[in-house]
PABA-504129 format. One record per residue (C-alpha): x, y, z. Coordinates in nm, 3 decimals. Layout:
<rs>
R       x       y       z
R       X       Y       Z
...
</rs>
This chain:
<rs>
R       x       y       z
R -15.922   4.459 -14.413
R -16.226   4.660 -14.297
R -16.341   4.844 -14.606
R -16.556   5.116 -14.446
R -16.274   5.324 -14.283
R -16.068   5.294 -14.602
R -16.360   5.415 -14.812
R -16.421   5.700 -14.567
R -16.060   5.814 -14.615
R -16.093   5.789 -14.992
R -16.420   5.985 -14.985
R -16.262   6.262 -14.773
R -15.964   6.271 -15.009
R -16.186   6.310 -15.315
R -16.422   6.564 -15.155
R -16.125   6.782 -15.058
R -16.039   6.814 -15.427
R -16.364   6.798 -15.624
R -16.733   6.827 -15.555
R -16.882   6.479 -15.562
R -17.225   6.349 -15.480
R -17.301   6.033 -15.285
R -17.400   5.871 -15.615
R -17.067   5.971 -15.774
R -16.875   5.822 -15.486
R -17.082   5.502 -15.497
R -16.970   5.455 -15.860
R -16.607   5.503 -15.763
R -16.630   5.283 -15.453
R -16.787   5.001 -15.652
R -16.467   4.970 -15.858
R -16.197   4.971 -15.590
R -16.076   4.660 -15.417
R -15.878   4.636 -15.094
R -15.534   4.482 -15.054
R -15.323   4.441 -14.741
R -14.943   4.440 -14.773
R -14.685   4.333 -14.518
R -14.373   4.540 -14.460
R -14.128   4.484 -14.750
R -14.396   4.315 -14.963
R -14.409   4.436 -15.323
R -14.716   4.581 -15.488
R -14.530   4.596 -15.820
R -14.205   4.444 -15.947
R -14.001   4.591 -16.230
R -14.071   4.399 -16.551
R -14.441   4.348 -16.478
R -14.708   4.565 -16.635
R -14.868   4.799 -16.380
R -15.241   4.724 -16.387
R -15.363   4.933 -16.093
R -15.356   5.269 -15.925
R -15.323   5.226 -15.549
R -15.467   5.463 -15.290
R -15.291   5.420 -14.955
R -15.526   5.404 -14.658
R -15.274   5.278 -14.401
R -14.895   5.257 -14.393
R -14.635   5.394 -14.629
R -14.522   5.267 -14.969
R -14.249   5.382 -15.201
R -14.168   5.351 -15.569
R -13.807   5.297 -15.665
R -13.578   5.181 -15.942
R -13.262   4.974 -15.920
R -12.937   5.073 -16.091
R -12.726   4.805 -16.259
R -12.503   4.796 -15.949
R -12.805   4.732 -15.726
R -12.828   5.089 -15.594
R -13.186   5.198 -15.513
R -13.327   5.527 -15.639
R -13.645   5.614 -15.450
R -13.880   5.819 -15.666
R -14.185   5.860 -15.447
R -14.315   5.801 -15.098
R -14.684   5.727 -15.059
R -14.818   5.753 -14.704
R -15.186   5.753 -14.614
R -15.403   5.968 -14.841
R -15.166   5.932 -15.141
R -15.185   5.747 -15.470
R -14.895   5.537 -15.597
R -14.841   5.364 -15.928
R -14.606   5.346 -16.225
R -14.808   5.575 -16.449
R -14.588   5.511 -16.753
R -14.654   5.138 -16.734
R -15.018   5.187 -16.632
R -15.094   5.413 -16.928
R -14.877   5.250 -17.197
R -14.917   4.885 -17.091
R -14.537   4.852 -17.116
R -14.336   4.661 -16.852
R -14.260   4.871 -16.546
R -13.911   4.994 -16.468
R -14.019   5.060 -16.111
R -14.072   4.855 -15.799
R -14.333   4.953 -15.542
R -14.303   4.809 -15.193
R -14.443   4.864 -14.845
R -14.211   5.037 -14.598
R -14.460   4.948 -14.324
R -14.755   4.713 -14.302
R -15.000   4.879 -14.534
R -15.349   4.876 -14.676
R -15.442   5.010 -15.016
R -15.746   5.042 -15.239
R -15.672   4.930 -15.595
R -15.834   5.072 -15.906
R -15.772   4.884 -16.232
R -15.727   5.069 -16.561
R -16.046   4.927 -16.715
R -16.239   5.023 -16.402
R -16.095   5.374 -16.416
R -16.226   5.411 -16.771
R -16.568   5.292 -16.654
R -16.565   5.545 -16.370
R -16.475   5.822 -16.618
R -16.761   5.720 -16.847
R -17.015   5.710 -16.564
R -16.904   6.022 -16.370
R -16.709   6.292 -16.551
R -16.616   6.458 -16.221
R -16.348   6.189 -16.184
R -16.179   6.295 -16.507
R -16.151   6.641 -16.351
R -16.017   6.489 -16.030
R -15.750   6.291 -16.214
R -15.650   6.594 -16.419
R -15.605   6.796 -16.100
R -15.412   6.512 -15.940
R -15.181   6.472 -16.237
R -15.125   6.848 -16.258
R -15.020   6.864 -15.893
R -14.790   6.561 -15.936
R -14.631   6.719 -16.242
R -14.564   7.043 -16.056
R -14.412   6.848 -15.766
R -14.196   6.650 -16.008
R -14.071   6.964 -16.177
R -13.986   7.119 -15.839
R -13.800   6.804 -15.741
R -13.596   6.795 -16.062
R -13.505   7.162 -16.025
R -13.404   7.107 -15.662
R -13.192   6.806 -15.750
R -13.003   7.013 -16.005
R -12.952   7.325 -15.795
R -12.972   7.253 -15.421
R -12.708   7.134 -15.182
R -12.759   6.814 -14.985
R -12.853   7.020 -14.678
R -13.107   7.224 -14.875
R -13.261   6.908 -15.024
R -13.295   6.752 -14.679
R -13.442   7.066 -14.523
R -13.697   7.092 -14.803
R -13.782   6.722 -14.762
R -13.834   6.763 -14.385
R -14.052   7.069 -14.443
R -14.257   6.904 -14.718
R -14.289   6.557 -14.562
R -14.249   6.591 -14.183
R -14.423   6.265 -14.098
R -14.222   6.057 -14.343
R -13.891   6.154 -14.182
R -13.994   5.969 -13.865
R -14.133   5.663 -14.045
R -13.878   5.583 -14.313
R -13.522   5.446 -14.277
R -13.252   5.706 -14.336
R -13.090   5.513 -14.622
R -13.424   5.524 -14.809
R -13.450   5.901 -14.755
R -13.092   5.935 -14.883
R -13.186   5.741 -15.198
R -13.482   5.976 -15.249
R -13.257   6.281 -15.212
R -12.993   6.137 -15.444
R -12.719   6.141 -15.181
R -12.532   5.873 -14.992
R -12.644   5.765 -14.645
R -12.314   5.898 -14.512
R -12.382   6.242 -14.663
R -12.728   6.240 -14.508
R -12.580   6.157 -14.166
R -12.337   6.450 -14.199
R -12.619   6.685 -14.301
R -12.836   6.575 -14.009
R -12.551   6.626 -13.760
R -12.489   6.979 -13.892
R -12.851   7.088 -13.860
</rs>
C-alpha cells in the first residue's frame, strides 16, 4: 500500500477539522501504520479486544453485531475519510461485541491506543480533534436512535440516502436493511414506492 496518498487524505481530513502544523502532523503520521483488507476480510472479530482506531483511505468498512439467530445488525458504515472502531472495547480493553469487515477491498491507517496516548502527550491539538470527532459521532448516534424510534421505514431510507448518497450505490441492499433495522423485503418495497 502506497503510504503517501493515504497520509495526504488523513492530513486533509485533520486540517478540515483542526488547525495543525506540519510538525503536528509528522507526530501523528509517525504513529499510524497501513493495512490492506480484501473484501469480506475482518478488521475485528467479536470476542477480541479492539486495539486500534482505523482511518479508511480506500474502500468501505462496516461495524456490525450478530444476534443469537445469526441476524446481522449493522451499526456503522465507514467509507473513505471515516474512522471505524469499537470504541467501547478500545477504551475499556474489554472483548468486543462488534465485528468490523470490509465491504470492498480497502486500505486503512491504524492507530494503536498506546500510540494515541503518545500523540496526545506530544500534540494537544489531537485531543481537541478527538473531542470534536467524538462529539459529532455522539450527535449522529442520538439522531439515529431517535429516527429508529419514530420514523417509518420509508423515512429512514430517505434520510439514509440523503445522508450517505455514495454508500447506497456501494453497499448490498441487505446490509443497508440491517443498518435501517428493517427486513430486506421491506427495503425492496420502500425502494419500489419511491
